[in-house]
Structure formats: structure tokens, C-alpha cells
N, C-alpha and C positions, 0 to 999 in steps of 0.2 A: 309795744316794742317786741319784735322777734329777735332774740339774741343769735349771734353767729357763733356756733359751738362746733368744735371738731374733737371727737373722741379718739384717743390713742390707747395703745396697750399700756399695761402697768398702772391702770387707774389714774390716768392723766388726761385732762381736757384742755384744749386751747380755746380761749374766749377772746373774741375780737373786742377791742376797747373803744371802737368807733372814733379813732383819732384821725381827723382829716377826711378819711374815706374808708370804706370797707377794705380789709386786707392790708392795712398799713402797720398796725401795732396790735400786739396781743398780750394777754396775761395767761398764766397757766394755773390750773387747779389740780392739786395733788391730793389723793385720798388714801387713807389707811384706817381700817377698823373703826369707821364712824367719825373720824376726825379729818380735817381738811387744812391744807396750806395753800395760800395764793401767792405766786411769784409774779411781781409787777402789779401796778395799781392803775395804770393809765393816768389820765388827767382828771380834773374836777368834773368834766363832762362825761367821764367814763364810769362814774359811780353807778348811775342808773342802769346802763346796760350790763354792768358786771353783776349787780344785784338781781337783775332780771334773769341772767344766766344761772345764777345760784338757785333761784326759784324754779326755773325750768328743769334743773337737774335734781330738784327735791332736796337741796342742801339747807338744813335748818341754820338760821343765823348764828345760834350759839355753838354750832359744830365747827365753825371756822376758827382754827387754833392759832395760825400764824399768817401774818402778812409780811412779805419779804420783797421790797423793791431792790433791784440790783444796784441802783444808784439814784441820785436825787434830781436828775433831769426830769422835767415835769411830764413828759410823755411816759415816764416810768413810775413816778412817785407822786404826781400831783393829786391823785385821787385818794392818797393814804388817809388823810384826815377825815374825809367824808365816809370812807369805808369803816374806819375805826368807830365812828359814831353809830353806824348801822349794825356793826358786828360786835356785840358787847363783850365777848370773851376773847377776842383776837388780841394777840400780842404783835407789835411791830418790831421787826429785827432788821436793822439797816447798818451799813458801814459806819464805823465810829466817826469818820469825817463828815458824814451826812446827817447824823442823828439830830444835832441842834437845829439844822435847817428845816426839819419836818416838825419838830416841837414848836419852833418859832420860825415860820416861813417868810418873814418880812425881807430878809436879805436875799433869799432865793428868788422871791418875786421881783425884787428890784433888778437883780442880775438878768433874769429871763426877759424882763421888759426891755432892758438895754439891748439884748440880742434880737428880739423879735419886733420891738415896737409895741406901744400900749394897745393899739387897736387889734393887731394880729394876735397879741398875747391873749386878750380876752376871748377872741373868736376861737382860738385853739384850745384854751385851757379852762375856761369857765372860772368858778370860784374855788380857791385853794384854801382849805381849812387846816388849822393846827392839829397835830396829833397829841393825844393826852400823854403827858410825861410818865405817868405811873405805869402805863402799858407799853412803853417804848424803850427799846434796848439797843445798845451798841453791839454789833456782831464782830468780834475780833477775828482775825484770821484763824481758821480751824474750828470755829464754833460749830458744835453739833446740836441740832434740834431733833428731839424725839417726837415723831408724829405717830403716836400709837404703835411704836415698834418699828417704824420706818425711819431710817437715819437720813437726815438732810445735813450736808456739810457746807458751811458758808466760808468761802475762801477769798482772801484779798486778791483783787484782779485789776491793778492799775494799767494805764495805757490810754484808754479812751477818757478816763477821768480818775483822779486820785481817790474818789469816794465810791469806787466801783467794787462790787463783789460778784461772785458767781456761786451757784448752788449746785452741788454734786449730789445726785440722787442714786444711792446704791442700788435700789431695786431695778430701775430702768437702765442703769449704767449710762446715765446721760447728764449733761450740764445744761442748766438754765443760764443763758449767757448774757442777757442784757444786750449791750452794744459791743462788747469786747470780742465777739466772734463775727462782727460785721453785720451787714444787711444782705438778705437773700430773698428778694420778692419773687413769689411763684410766677408772676407774669413774665419774668425774664429767664425762667428756667430754660435750659438747652438740653433737649432730649432727656427730660426728667431729671437733669442734674442742675443743682443750684449754681447760679452765677453770683459769687460772693463779693461784696464790696465793702471796704473799710468805711467807718464813719468817724471823721476827724473834727467833729464839732467843737466849738469853743467850750472851755478855755484851758483845758488841762491835757491836751494831746501830748503824749510822750512816747515816741516810737520805740525807744530802747526798752522801756518798762513794758510796752505792749508785747514785744517779742518774748520777753521773759514770762509774761502771763500765758502766751500761747504754748510755750514749752512746759509750763507748770500744768496746764490742762492736758496736754498730750501725754504726760506721764501716767495719767489715769486710764489711757487707752479707751476713751469713751466710744460707745456705740452710736449715740445720738447727741445732737445739739438742738436745744429748744430755743430758737431765736425769737426775741421780741418783735423783730422786723424781718422774716415773718414765718413762723411755723417750725415744725420739726424737720431737721435735715439729717441725712445720713452721710457716710463717707467722711467723717471728721478729719482724718489724717490728710486726705487729698485737699479738702477745703482749707485746712490750716495752712498748707503750703501755698495755695493760691492767695489766701488772705495776706500772708506774710510778704509775698512778692508785690502785691498791689499796695500794701502799706508802705513799703519802701519806695514804690513808684510815686505815690502821693507825696511822701516827704521830699523826694527829689524835685518834683514839680514845685512844691512850696518853696524850696530853697532857690531854684532857678528863677522863678517868676515872682519873687517877693515884692517887686516894685509894681506889680499889676494891681488893678482894682479887684474887688471881690467878684464882680461880674465877669471880668476877663479871665481870672483864674478858674472860676467855675466852668467856663467854656473849655479851657485847656484840660481840666479834669474830665469833662464829658467827652471830649475828643479822644483822649487816651483810653478811657474805659469802653467807649463804643467800638473803637478799633479792636480791642481785645475781645469784646462780645461777638463781633462779626467773625473774627479769626477762629473763635471757638464754635461757630456754627449758629449763632443767635439769629433769629429770623425777624424779630420786630424791627420796624423802621425807626429812624432816628427820632422822629416826632413822638412815637410811643415811648421809646427809651428815655427821652428827656422828660416826658410827662410822669413816668414812674419814679425817676430819680431826681427830678428838678429841685425840690426843696432840699434834699440831702446834698446835692452838689453845691448849692449855694452855702449851706452851713459848713460843709467840708472846706470850702475855700476860705470862709471866714475864720475857721479854726486854724487852718494852716498859716494864714497871714498873722493871726494873733501869736501863734507859736514862734514864727520867725521874728516878729517885732520884739517879743520879750526874750527870746534867746539871745538876740544881739544887744539887748539893753544891759 
């Protein structure tokens, strides 16, 4: 297996986690004075390509100090248990609301199977292993990890999920954002600018909390955002404004079309986003646009419908 690795400045590498296809999901390796941290874990199927990337980069297994999933959705945290087995000195640091689900993933697996279906779940995620409790820790808001003198700050970041955190890296002046700074697939870049899209997947979408998280991150005046989906992006202030606007548009569509089916609402979301994409100068045809965002649009619709149903309950 040849791992897909992208080196950035400040001793940071993007590693593709081989989720669904190349270029869909990433984790990030951070280095300082012989120690390493890994932000995101991919799925159970990602363990092998991540370990292959560490080997390709010459990273000894016992040099991996921290594993930090931004939240416990399985494309971000499903590989945590497998990696903890392979990396004997690594500590897991995860949002307090997510810790128990990685130490005992039974409820997490049941919920994910309800969203994806059993067959799709197994195909997307592989085997999900429990994390050892003795090396697993709850990262409260403001937790600071010392990576051989490099400060990593873990901040509560709800909106996409209540169990979401982001990682602020002082050295690069960048955030590792998980899903709370949206999706920015390079294939849909417009004149080398990211086309940012919110991800409103089930079951804890909260637009008000999300706006507060964006404001919290903006206060750091970041230079970069390291997206799980996908890659490092620049111009955070501009992208934050675009994301906030599209977040409100998604919520409005969810409210207006709460009586539609998931498929019908996904089409409405796709129509609205594609119109914005074209207005901004995007050149890909609708077929390509839908292929890149297809699964995300369906999950966004599912999350918006869940939000509406439970908001009204």
C-alpha cells in the first residue's frame, strides 16, 4: 500500500484515511522534537493506511504521543481503537461527551448502523475496536497538551455535534477543525479558492451553537484551517463568512421543506449549492458536483429532517 501523504510547513502532514475514495477524508500528523500527535483516526479500515504512512515517514510506533479525534463520528474516530493497539505509548484525548463511546463503542455502532444500514456500515467502517480505558482521557474545554514544547489547545466546538472539539496549534496558527468548519473538497475549488459547504449530518445539528463556535475560532485570527474533508485551507475569515451564510441557508431549507423525504430535501440542497457554485465561477458540471457531494447531501438532508422533527417534539 502506497500512502497518500501531503507535507505542509510547521512539521504537519496530511494523511489520507482511504475513506470511500482518495481525497475524501484525512488525518493530520504533527511533530515536535521527536514526538508526534495524530488528529483524527479515520475508520477501522483506515488503521492500515495510517500505519503505512507513519512507516513511510519514519515515525517509530512509540513516538506517537497523542491521538485526538475531533468527534466520535466514525469517519473521524472509528480507527482509534485499532491505532491504540498498534501505538503502545499513545494517549487518546477526546471530547468528554465522546469518551465513553470509544472505550465502549457498542452504542456508537448501533447508532451508526441505524444511519447507514448494516451493509453500508461494514463496507465503510470495517471493524471498530474499543480503546483502552487506562490511556483514554476526556478533553475538557481549554485542555492543553504539551507535544515536546509544542502547545496544542483542545476547545469545545459544538454545532455539528455536541461531542465535537477543535485543536488550536500555536506554532502554525491553525485549527484542526473536524467537521465544524465544513467540507472543502479540492475538486470543487474555484480559481484555487475553496468552495466551503456545511455538514449537517445526524443527530446533533445546532445552528445557533455552530455560529458561536465559528465566532470562538475567529477570535484566534487563524492563518489556516486543516479540514478533515479535505486538506489545509487559507483565508479562514472569508470562508467563515461563506460557511455561516450557507449554514443559515441549509437551516432555512430544512425548516421550509420539513415535510419532504430525505431524497427530495437532498435534491433541494444540491440545487441551492450548485447555483451558488455556478455563480461563484465553478466549472464542474452538475453530474460531477453531485458525485463529489452526493453522500454528504443525503446525510445533510437526514440531519436537517431529524433536527426539525425533534425541534418540534
